[in-house]
C-alpha positions in Angstrom: 101.0 133.2 101.1 102.6 129.8 100.8 104.4 129.5 97.4 104.3 125.7 97.2 102.2 124.4 94.4 99.0 122.9 95.9 95.8 121.5 94.7 93.0 121.6 97.3 89.9 119.4 96.9 87.0 119.6 99.3 83.7 117.7 99.6 80.8 118.1 102.0 77.8 115.8 101.7 74.9 116.2 104.0 73.5 113.1 105.8 70.1 112.1 104.3 68.8 112.2 107.9 69.6 115.8 108.5 68.2 119.1 107.1 71.6 120.6 106.8 75.2 119.5 107.3 76.6 119.8 110.8 80.1 119.5 109.2 82.1 122.3 107.7 85.3 122.8 105.7 88.0 125.5 106.4 89.5 126.8 103.2 91.9 129.8 103.7 94.3 129.9 100.8 95.9 133.2 101.9 97.0 131.8 105.2 97.6 128.2 104.0 95.0 127.0 106.6 92.7 124.1 105.8 90.5 121.9 107.9 87.4 119.9 108.6 84.9 120.3 111.4 82.3 117.9 112.7 79.6 119.4 114.9 78.3 116.9 117.4 74.6 116.3 116.9 72.8 118.0 119.8 70.9 116.1 122.5 68.6 119.0 123.2 66.1 121.1 121.2 68.0 124.4 120.9 67.7 126.3 117.6 68.9 129.9 116.8 66.9 132.5 114.9 67.7 130.9 111.6 66.8 127.4 112.8 70.4 126.2 113.1 71.2 123.8 116.0 74.2 123.9 118.3 76.3 121.5 116.1 75.9 123.7 113.1 76.7 126.9 115.0 79.8 125.4 116.7 81.3 124.2 113.4 80.6 127.6 111.7 82.1 129.6 114.6 85.4 127.7 114.0 85.1 127.9 110.2 84.6 131.7 110.2 87.4 132.2 112.7 90.0 130.2 110.8 89.0 131.6 107.4 89.5 135.1 108.7 93.1 134.6 109.8 96.4 135.8 108.2 99.4 133.7 107.4 101.1 134.5 110.7 98.5 132.6 112.7 99.4 130.2 115.5 97.0 127.2 115.3 97.1 126.4 119.0 96.4 130.0 120.0 93.6 130.2 117.4 91.9 127.1 118.6 91.8 128.7 122.0 90.4 131.9 120.6 87.7 130.1 118.5 86.8 127.9 121.5 86.4 131.0 123.6 84.1 132.6 121.0 82.0 129.4 121.1 81.8 129.6 124.9 80.6 133.2 124.9 78.1 132.6 122.1 76.6 129.8 124.2 76.3 132.2 127.2 74.7 134.8 124.9 72.0 132.3 124.1 71.5 131.3 127.7 72.8 127.8 127.4 73.3 126.0 130.7 77.0 125.1 130.2 77.1 123.2 133.5 75.2 120.5 131.7 77.8 118.9 129.4 75.2 117.6 126.9 73.8 121.1 126.4 77.1 122.5 125.2 77.5 123.1 121.5 80.5 121.1 120.3 82.6 120.3 117.3 85.5 118.0 116.4 88.4 119.8 114.8 91.2 118.8 112.4 93.2 121.7 110.9 96.5 122.1 109.1 98.6 125.1 108.2 100.8 124.6 105.1 104.2 126.4 105.3 107.1 126.2 102.8 109.0 123.5 104.6 106.6 122.2 107.3 103.0 121.6 108.1 101.5 122.4 111.5 98.4 120.5 112.6 95.9 120.5 115.5 93.1 118.1 116.3 90.2 117.4 118.7 87.8 114.5 118.6 87.6 112.0 115.8 88.1 114.2 112.8 91.4 112.8 111.4 94.5 113.8 109.5 96.6 111.5 107.2 99.9 112.4 105.6 101.0 110.6 102.3 104.6 110.4 101.2 106.5 109.5 98.0 109.1 107.2 99.4 107.5 105.8 102.6 104.2 104.6 104.0 101.4 107.1 104.8 101.2 108.2 108.4 98.2 108.8 110.6 99.0 112.0 112.4 96.1 112.0 114.9 94.4 109.7 117.4 90.6 109.2 117.5 89.7 110.1 121.0 86.0 109.4 120.6 86.5 105.7 119.7 85.5 103.4 122.6 83.9 106.3 124.7 80.8 104.3 125.5 82.9 101.4 127.0 85.1 103.8 128.9 82.0 105.6 130.2 80.5 102.3 131.4 83.8 101.5 133.3 83.8 104.9 134.9 80.2 104.5 136.1 81.2 101.1 137.6 84.2 102.6 139.3 82.2 105.5 140.7 79.6 103.2 142.1 82.4 101.1 143.8 83.7 104.3 145.3 80.3 105.3 146.8 79.4 107.9 144.2 75.7 108.0 143.3 75.2 106.9 139.7 72.1 105.6 138.1 71.8 101.8 137.6 73.1 100.5 134.3 69.5 99.8 133.1 69.0 103.6 132.9 71.8 103.8 130.4 70.2 101.2 128.1 68.3 104.2 126.9 70.4 105.6 124.1 69.7 109.3 124.9 70.7 108.8 128.5 73.9 107.1 127.5 74.8 109.8 125.0 74.2 112.5 127.5 76.4 110.8 130.0 79.1 110.4 127.4 79.0 114.1 126.7 79.8 114.8 130.4 83.2 113.1 129.8 84.3 115.7 127.2 87.8 117.0 127.9 88.1 114.9 131.0 90.7 112.2 131.9 89.5 108.9 130.3 86.9 110.8 128.2 87.3 112.3 124.8 88.3 115.6 123.3 86.1 118.2 121.6 85.8 121.9 121.2 82.8 122.8 123.4 83.9 126.0 125.1 85.7 124.3 127.9 89.2 125.6 128.7 90.3 122.0 129.4 90.1 121.4 125.6 93.3 123.3 125.3 95.1 120.8 127.6 94.1 117.8 125.4 94.7 119.4 122.0 96.7 117.1 119.7 99.2 119.2 117.8 102.3 118.7 115.8 104.6 119.8 113.0 105.9 117.6 110.1 108.3 118.3 107.3 107.0 118.6 103.8 110.0 116.7 102.4 108.7 113.8 100.3 105.1 114.8 101.3 102.7 114.2 98.5 99.4 114.9 100.1 97.4 115.6 103.3 93.9 114.2 103.8 91.6 115.6 106.5 88.3 113.7 107.1 85.3 113.7 109.4 84.1 110.4 110.8 81.5 110.2 108.1 84.2 108.8 105.9 85.0 105.9 108.3 84.3 102.6 106.7 82.6 99.9 108.9 84.8 97.1 107.6 88.3 98.6 107.7 90.5 101.2 109.2 91.2 104.8 108.1 94.6 103.9 106.5 92.8 101.4 104.3 90.3 104.1 103.4 93.2 106.5 102.6 94.7 104.0 100.2 91.4 103.5 98.5 91.0 107.3 98.1 94.5 107.5 96.7 93.6 104.8 94.2 90.1 105.7 93.0 89.7 109.3 94.2 87.8 111.0 97.0 84.4 111.4 95.4 84.2 107.8 94.1 85.3 106.5 97.6 82.5 108.4 99.2 80.0 107.2 96.7 81.0 103.6 97.3 80.9 104.0 101.0 77.5 105.6 101.0 76.1 102.8 98.8 77.6 100.2 101.1 76.0 101.8 104.2 72.7 102.2 102.5 72.6 98.6 101.2 73.3 97.5 104.8 70.7 99.9 106.3 73.4 101.6 108.3 73.4 105.3 109.2 74.9 107.7 106.7 76.6 110.6 108.5 77.6 114.0 107.0 80.7 113.2 104.9 83.3 115.9 104.7 87.0 115.9 103.6 89.7 118.2 102.4 92.5 116.7 100.3 95.6 118.7 99.7 98.0 117.4 97.1 101.4 118.8 96.3 103.0 119.5 92.9 102.0 117.0 90.2 101.0 114.1 92.5 97.3 114.7 92.3 95.4 111.9 90.7 91.7 111.2 90.3 
């Protein structure tokens, strides 16, 4: 177990439009592993025996896998293992994995806290921010989902120009058709990354290692914490100033006042030594 003095705060608020959260937190103090998971809302009608959809199941497969690990775990290897479990669970339920939109999928942001370093891995748009004592905070990950609809439209145009049979753009004015097409670009060049059982996800895994020197905190969030008016670094500084729960309360009220969708809102905030403030 990591000996560094940590305080770990987690929040998981369910969207008012969902019966249960499709997000999940990973809290494994013994292994020093923490994370957030954002199951992608399904575009089909699948439910398991307990009434859970594919997004919920995908996030829980990753949660259970990483919470079962010991301190010697290799994050890259374990993402591969959890993704394989997800794939085989889909097959066990007879999911047609040849249809991209039918695959269960989850975004992933996980850190492993060691004495002198932190390892991290990421897929999708769940994000990781590192805060420091003597320098600016740093965004460790890239949001690969951002702009996917625009990239998808460009790909369809390119495919048509190359003689590939693609529906007319009017077909994709239907939101469901558009989303289903977007899902077909998972873990593909020009697409986006996600854990959905595809081996290709391992090729696109964002990963890294940073020193804990001068590190005061690490914040992991799902996209439900993204603010419509400013970027994630602005959100991070607000969270640092007013605290995680007040930030989420203010964001939720802002979205509700503007009649904008409120997603599941999930975060893990790890603060080191005596730097925690709220």
